[in-house]
N, C-alpha and C positions, 0 to 999 in steps of 0.2 A: 485747684479752685484758685481763681484770681483773688488777690488781696487788694483792698482799697486804702489809699492814704487815709488816715485817721482824721486829719484836719480838713481834708477835701469832703469828707462825708458830711460835715456840718457847716460848710461854708454858706449853704443857702437854707439853712433851716429858718423857719418862720420867725422863731425866737429862742433865745437862750435865757429865759426868765426865772428859772427855778431858784437861782441862788438869791434873787431879790424879791421874790414873791412874799405876800403876807404869811406870817406863821399860821399853820393849822393848829388843831387841838394838841395839847401836851408838846408844843415846841416843834411840831412836825412842819415840814416845808411843803406846801401843796404843789403838785405837778399836774397840769391841766391841759398841755399842748406839747407838741414836739419840742424837746429841751436838751441842753447840754448841762449837766451838773458839773460845776467847776469848783465847788467848795464843800468841805466835809458837812456832814449833817444827817438827819433822819428825814427822808423824803417820802411823802405818801401821795399816790396818784388818786385824784378826786373824780375822774370820770374816764370813760374809753377814750383811747387816743389813736388817731390814724396819722402816719407820717405824711408829710407834704413834700418832702424831699430828703434824700439820705436817710440816716437812721433815725427811727422815731425817738429814742432816748440814747443819749451818750453820757458816759460817766468819765470824767477827767478830773479825778481827785481821790484822795485818800480817806479813809473812815467814812464811808458813805453806806447808809442803809436805804435801799430803795423798796418800799411796801407798795406792791401793785394793788393792794386793797380790793382784790376780787375783780379788778377791771381787766379788760383785754386791750392789749397794744398791737396795733395792726401795721403791716409794712407792705404796701402794694408795689414797691420798687425792688430792684435786685441789690439790696442792701441788708445788713443785719437788723433785726428789729431793736435789740438793745445791745450796744457796743461799749465794753469797757477798754480804754485805750490809754496811751501815754504812759506815765509812771504811776498809775493808779494802784492802790493796795488797800487791803482790808475792806473789801466790798462785800455787801450782802444784798441779794435780790429774792424777794419772796412774795408768795400769795397772790397769784394772778395768772393770766394767760398772755401768750403771744401768738400771733397768726401772721402766716406769710414770711416773705423775706427770704434771704439766703440762709441766714442762721437766726434761731430764736434769740439766743444769747451768744455773743462771741467776746472773747477777752484776747486781744492781740497786743498786750502791753509790752514795754521795753525793758521792764524789770521782772524778776520773780514776783509773782502775785499771790496773795491770799485772798480767796474768793469763796463764798458760800451761797448756794442757790437751793431754796427750799419751797416745796409746794408750788411749783410753776408748772403749768401745762403749755406745751409747744406743739403747734401743728402747722402743717403746710409749707415747711421750709423746702427750698430747692437744694440745700446742702445739709450739714449736720444740723441736729435740733439745738444741742450745746456744744460749743467748740472752745476749748480752753488751751491757750499756748502760752508758754513761758510761765508755768505755775510754780509756786512755792508749796502751798497747801490748798487743796480744793476739797470742799464738802458739797455733795449734790444729795438731797435727801427728799424723798416723797414727791418726786416730780414724774410727769407723764410726757412722753415723747410720742407723737402720732405720725406715722408715715413719712419720716425724713428722707430726703435724698442724700447725696454725698456718700462718704465713707462709713459713717455710723451715726447711730442716733445720739450717743454721747462720745465725744472724743477729747481726750486729755494728753497732751504731748509734753515731753520734758523740754526744758530750756535748751534750744539748739542742739538737742539730742546729746547732750553732754553732762546735764546734771539731773538727778533724780527728784522726785517730789513725793510728798505724803498726801493722804487724804481719806476720806470715807465716802462711800457710795451706797446708800442704804435705802431700800424700799421704794425704788424707782420702777417704772414700767415703760419699756420701749415696744412699740407696736409696728409691725410691718416696715421695718427699715429696708432700704435699697440693698444694703450689704450687712455690715456688722451692727448688732445691738449696742454694745459698749466697747470702746477700745482705749487702752491705756498704755502709754509708751514711756516707761521709766519710773512706774509706781514702786515705792519702797515702803515697807512696813505699813501698807495701807490695809483697808477693809472694804470688801465687796460683798454686801450681806443683803439678803432678801429681796433681791431684784428679780423682776419678771421680763423675760424677753419673748415676744410673740412673733412668730413667722419671720426669723431672719432670711435675708435675702440669698439669691442664688450664689454659691460658693462663699458665702459669708459665714460669720461665727456669731453666736449669741453674745459671748464675753471673750474678749481677746487682750492678753497681756503680752507685751513685747519689751524685750531689753534693748534690742537694736545694738548700737555701737557703744552702749555704756558698759562699763566693767560689771562683771558678775556681782561684785561685792556692793555695788551701788543700786541694784534692784532686788526685787524678790522680798521674801519675809512677809508676804501678804495673807491675810485671811479671805478666802473665797468660799463663803458659807452660805447655805439655805437659799441658793438662787434656783430659778426655774427657767428652763429653756424649751420652748415647745414650737414644734412645726409639724403639721399633719404630713406624714410620709407619703409621697407621691412620685410617680415615675418621672424622671427627668430633673428632679429638684435635689441638688447636692448641697448641704451645709452641715455644719458641726456645732455642737453644743458650746463647748469651752475649749480655748487653747491656751496653753500656758508656755511661754517661750522664755521665761526666766527661772530662778531656783530658790529652794528653800521656802516654798509655800505650804500652807495647810489648805486642802481642797476637800470640804466636808459638807455633807447633807445636801448636795445639789441633786436636782432631778432634771434629767435631760431626755427629751423625746424629739430627736431630729434624725436626719439621715445618718450622720456620724455622732459619736458620743463626746468623750473628753480625750483631748490630745495633750500630752506633756512632752515637751521638747527639752526642758530644762532638767537640772539635776536635784537630787535631795529633797524631793517633794513628798508629802505625806498625803495620800488620798484615802479617806475613811468614810464609809457608810454613804457613798453616792449611788444613785439609782439611774441606769441608763437602758432603755428599752426601745424595741419596735423600729429600728433604723436599718438602713441599708448596709451600713459599713460596720466598722469594728466598734465594740462598747467602749474600750479604753485602748488608745494607741500610744505607747511608751517609747519614746525616741531617746531620752537621755538616761543617765546612770544613777545608781543609788537611790531610786525611788521606791517607795513602800506603799503597797495597795493592801488595805485591810478592811474586810467587812463590806466591800462594795457588791453590787448587784448588776450584772449585765445579762439581760434576758431577751430573747427573740430578735437578735441582731442578724442581718444579713451576712456579716462577716464573723470575726473571732470575739469571743467575750473579751480577752486581752491579747493585744498583739505587741510583742516585745521586739522592737525593730532593730536596735543597735547595741545593746549592752547586756552582759550576763551578770552585772551586779545589782539588778533590781530583785525585789523580793514580793511575794504575794502569799497572803494566807487568809483563810476564813471568808473567801469571796464565794458568792453564788453565781455561777456561769452556766446557765441552762438554756437549751433551746437555740443556740447560735448556730447558724448554718456553717460557719468557718470552723467551728470547734470552741472548746473552753478557752484554749490559749494556743497562740502560734508564734512564729518568728524565732528569735534567738532564745535559747534556753535561759530561764531565770531561776532564782532560788524559790522552791515550793516550800514555803513555811508550815504547810499542812492545814487541814480543815477546810480545803476549797471543795465545793460541791458542784459537780457538773453533770 
């Protein structure tokens, strides 16, 4: 995806008036037209805004709260609707809608950034719904992403792929992404909880975690809990629910109903009480070593209940592995701790 120079995006905005506009109630600064925010403060949108050129709203300051106040910010051009750029830090965006544009919200700062996005609905983007690059800590809570293009509905990438980041991603819904629902590159000690991914794209994943070139000690340790990934199973559609490419994570109470189930490439992960059903492929595909599967259920899959691909040091016990065409388990022998039902 082509990146646009931050200052060029705003060179022909109609006005950059938010910093000097009269104060709204409770000291909040009103935003009522395409705007670049260049000073700290609590800003509130007072009416729907349509971009006239470039991004509709740019944020070029620290310590900014942007309350969309239930309004819709629309972007008819190939630009992000809301852009956080420069050295901005400690930014909060909440309570409204974005429509159109390349990204609903994009952060392309030059420093590791803390950003929170809450209760924002994003629709009609040609690329990712929310795209965060160079994060320090990110929180995305109770957002809804509808039919995003690009790689994923929500993408958060580590700084230059060499530094990890923390964050919480809770209660979001991503519907009909072109590829992945949510993708995280370099998340460490984070929380991915209670998200719903509907209809991930062809060859995509509902939730994807990658370590990439980061050292194993710099990623992982995440909670991946209580998420749902759903895609009606049909001929020719191949996708997977969750893929974890790093180590030391707790993967618990997730419900997956896609072509393939849960894939674990990393090591030392604990998979507990996940439910995978009615897909074409394997319920659980375990590539890494020293992973522990307990109390999971894989039923009615076209492949194996659990496929151990590469290591004999994994252990499984007390799992229900019934009605899978490829059998209860297959691949390399793993340690059967007992109590499995097939």
